[in-house]
N, C-alpha and C positions, 0 to 999 in steps of 0.2 A: 368983121368973120360973122359968120352967120351961126346962130345960137343954135341949128339944128347940127351943125356939124361937132357939137359939145354933147349932144345932149344922150342918156344912155336909159335903156327901158329892159329892166330886168325880167326873166324868161319865168314863164307863167309855171308852177307845180302842177306835174302830172304823177295822178295816183298808179302806183305798178298794177299792172295787170295780175290777176289770180290766177296761178297755175290749176284750175279746176282739174285737169286730168289726174295729176297727179294726186290732189286730194283724194279722188276720185277710187285712187288706186289703193290707197292708203285705208281707206274705211271697207275698201273690198277684202284687202286684206285680213285686216281686223276682224272682219265679219267671221270670214274663214277660219281663220285660227280661233275665235271662241267658238266656232261652231264643230270644228274638229276637237277642242277639247272638251267640249260636251260631249259628242259622242264618243271621246276615249275614256269618260270619267264614267259614263253612264254603260260602257260595254262590259264591265267586270263589277263584283262585290265578293267580299269575304264574309264568311260565316264562324263565330267563335267555337270552341269545343263543346260548350254548354248548349249551343243552339240548332236548330233546323230552321233551313229558309224555305217558305212555298213561294213559288214563281208560278205569277198568272200571264197570261198570252192574251192581250186584249179583255182581261176580265175572268178569264178561264182559267182553273188550275192546271197546270202542264208538266210541273214537275216539283219535286222534294229534294234537296239537296243538302248533305253533314257538312261538317266542318270544312275551310278549305277556301281556296280562290276559286271562282267560278266566273263562268262568260254569259252574258245577255244580249237580247236586242235591244237598243238603244231607241232613245227618244221616247220612251213610254211605252213602245211596243210589249215590250214586258216589265213586271212590276215585281219586286220583291219584299217580301214580310217575312222578318227574322222574328223566331218564338224562341225563348227559354224551355227548350224540354229535358234537360238533365239537372234541373236545379229545384229542389224541394222547395216550397213556398207555402206560406203558413196564415192561417185565418184564425184570429184572437175573438172569440165570441163569448161576451161579458165582461170582459175589459179589453184595454188600448194600452199595449207599451209605451211608456214615455223615451222618442228617441232622442230626445236631451241626456236623461239619465235611463241610463240601462236597468237599475235597482229599483226603479219606481213604475208604477200603471197607474191609471186610472180606468176604476171600475165603471161600466156600462149597466145600469140595473134595469135599463128595459130590455137587455137581453140576458141577464143572470137568474133577474127573480122569477122563480117558476114555481107551482105547486105540485105536491107530490099525490102519490096514490091515496094516502089517508088524510089529504086535504091538509096539509101541512105546507109553509111557505120557505122556501131556503133561495139562496143564491149559490148558483152552480157557473163554475168559468170552466171552458172547454179550450183546448188547443188541439189545431187541427193541420196536419202535412199534407198536401198535396204536389202533384206535379202534371201537368199537360202529356199526357197518353198519345196525341194524336193532333199536331198543327193543324191540319188541314180544316179537321170538325171542330179544333179550339176558335180557328178564324171565321168559320162560315155555317157553321151548325146552328149559331145561336149569338144572341146580342147580350155582350158582357156575361160571361160564362161564370165568373168568380162571384158574381152574385146570387147567379142562378144557385150556385154551390153555397154560398153561405146562407142563403133562407131555407133549402134542404138542411143542412147541418141544423140548423134551428129549429126546425119540425120536427124532426127526426128525435132532438134531445128531449123536445118538450113531450113527444109522444110517450119516450122509455120512462124519463123521470114521472110522468104523469100516471104511468101504471108500477112504480115502484115507492114503498114505503119511506118515510123520513130516515127510520134508521140506517137503513141501507144504503141511502143516498150519502148519510153522513160518515156513516162506518166503516163495514165490511163489504158494502155493495159495490163499490167504484169499479173494479175489474169488472164484473159482470155486465154494468152498463155499459161501461167503452167497447166493452166487445159486442154489445147488444146493436149498439149504436154504429157503431162502424159496422155490421153486417149489413145494416139497413140501408145506409150509404150507399155502400158497395151494390146492394140491388137495383137501387134507384138509380143511380149514375148509368149503371149498365142498360136501363130501359131508355133515359134522355141523349146518352149516346154524344154528348157535346164535345169528348175529347179531352176530358180531365179523368185522372185515376188517383183515389184515396189512396192515402199511406197509412196514416196512424189516426187516432184519438185517443186523445187524454185527458180528463179531469184535470185542470189545472188547480182548482179549488173547490170545496162547498164547506158552506156555514149557513148559521139560522139567520133569520135576519136581526134576533135584537143578542146582546150580549149575554146576557140571565141565561138564554135558550144554550148558546154557544160553549159558558160553563158549566153549564148540566151534561152537557154530550160529550164536553172533554172529562168530564167526572165519570162516565159511564165507560168512556176509551181508558181511561187510567185504571178502571174497575177489571175490565177485559182483558188487560193485558196484566194487571196482578194473578187474575185467575189461571193465563197461559202460564205464568211464569211457576206459578204451585202446581201446576200440571205435569210442566217438562222437567221440576224437580224432583216430583215424585217417580216420573217415568225413569228419570237418571237414576232415583233411587232402587227402582224395581230391577232396571236392568244391570247394577251392581249387585244386588242380593238373589237374583233368582238364580244364577249360575250356582252359587254355595247351597241351596236348598235343594234344586235339581239333583246337585250330587250327593248330598245327605239323602235326601228321598231314594235317589238311585241304591247308593249303598243299605240302607235299610230293607228295601226290597231284593236285593240280592242274600242280605243274611238270613233274610227270612225264606229264600227260595231254598237254602243252603240248611237251614234247621228243618226245613220239611223234608226234602230227599234224606238226610240223616235219620228224621224220624221213620219214614219208608223204610230207608235202608235196616234199620233196628229191627223193625216190626217183621219186615222179610226174614232179618236173622234168626229171630226170634221163632218166626213160624216154621223155617226151617228146622230150626234144633227140636220144636217141639214135635213134629213130623219124626223126625229120625227116631227120638227118645220112644216115640209110641210104636215104632214099629219095632224097635229093642224090647218095649214091655210087652207087643202082642207076640214074641217068641219066648220070653221067660218074664213072665208077670212078680215075680217072688224075686227075683235076684236085682230086677229093676227097683222094685222096691225099695230093698234094702241098701242098694247103691245111691239112690234118690236122698233116701233117709240120711246115711253120713255127709254125705254132700252138704245138705241141708244144714246140718250140725256143723259141721267144719265151715259152713259162709258165716252161719249165727255166734260161735263160739271160734276164731280164727286163733287165740293163742291159749285153748284149753288144751291137753293132753289127755287123751283117754285112752285107756287099754283094757280091750274086753278077752277074756277067756271063759269058752265054753266047752272045756274039756268035762267037766263032770255036770255040765248042764246049770251052772250056775256062775252069775258075775263078780271076778274077783279083781278089785282094785289095789294095784300093787305102787306104792309111792316110797319112795321115789325111785322110779325104775332103771334112769340114767346113772344111778350108783352101783347097780350090779351089772349093767351090761353096756356096749358102747352104743353108738348114734344107729351106727348101721346095724345091729341085734336087735334094737330096738325098732328099726322099722322093718326088720324081716319079721319081727312078732307082732307088730303091729299088721304087717299083712298078711302074714298066715293067718292068723285070727279073723281076719274079715274075711279072708277066702272062705275058712272054715264056717263060718256065720253063714254065709252067703249058702255055700255049699247044703247046710244042714236047714235053711229056708228053704232051697228049695227042692229037698227032698220033704220037707213037711207041706 
């Protein structure tokens, strides 16, 4: 037998042919999907309620949008920058709040230490609130507008404190300093026009540089508060007693006016009586004199009874006359005697 008849030759291994066309389609499809996803996600954007969005087309501002969902051109043709405009932000001058502990803060002496108008050193800490008023100017009118505002605040604060005495800075002049600083900052911000608006300026704290001076100023403040308390108590006492005193004074004035009018009326009455009596005297002088005499005797001696008889030209006193005649007869006799006397006096 021939060996060649029983020999076996194994087939060679052939590498599978790569399907380049299929791979190419997959790559192209993936690129298209990614490109579509990129274009789709870059065609819209959302703006929060506290924000405004500034839209730029090829670097030029073309629109400002408010809260909501908005569309824009993709692939970097339009860019969107969001700015917090409805949020009050703060600047701490002279101190920094410890974010890990809300109750603590760190003092920055390079910002808080100032010199007053009377050449005293004080530490003054300010708290400032502001917000963005114009997002376009905020983004493109200046570089780092917050730093500009901080430097402006520090400059105006030192300017105002440097023209104020130490007593006002540490005690009762804080409100005036706050208002003055606020007005100056607002005026300067209007000139700079960097898209920021100042809301409020407050003195967080003001202290002397040493503990001894701090204690002295605290004593002064305590004394002022004590003085204000005494003044308030005095005003309260005045308000309580003044109505009663005014009522008493008004009563005295009314009584004086009443007595004055009474005296005037009495004087007028006496004048009228005198004038009437004078007219009677001018007509009958003798009778009027006798009548005035008897009236004076009666007024001077109201309880004495005097009987006068002029029948024989002599005066006779009869006592007791009531035992011999009745009271009515006595009155008649008295009247007749008086009339007779008056007639005789008139004849004389």
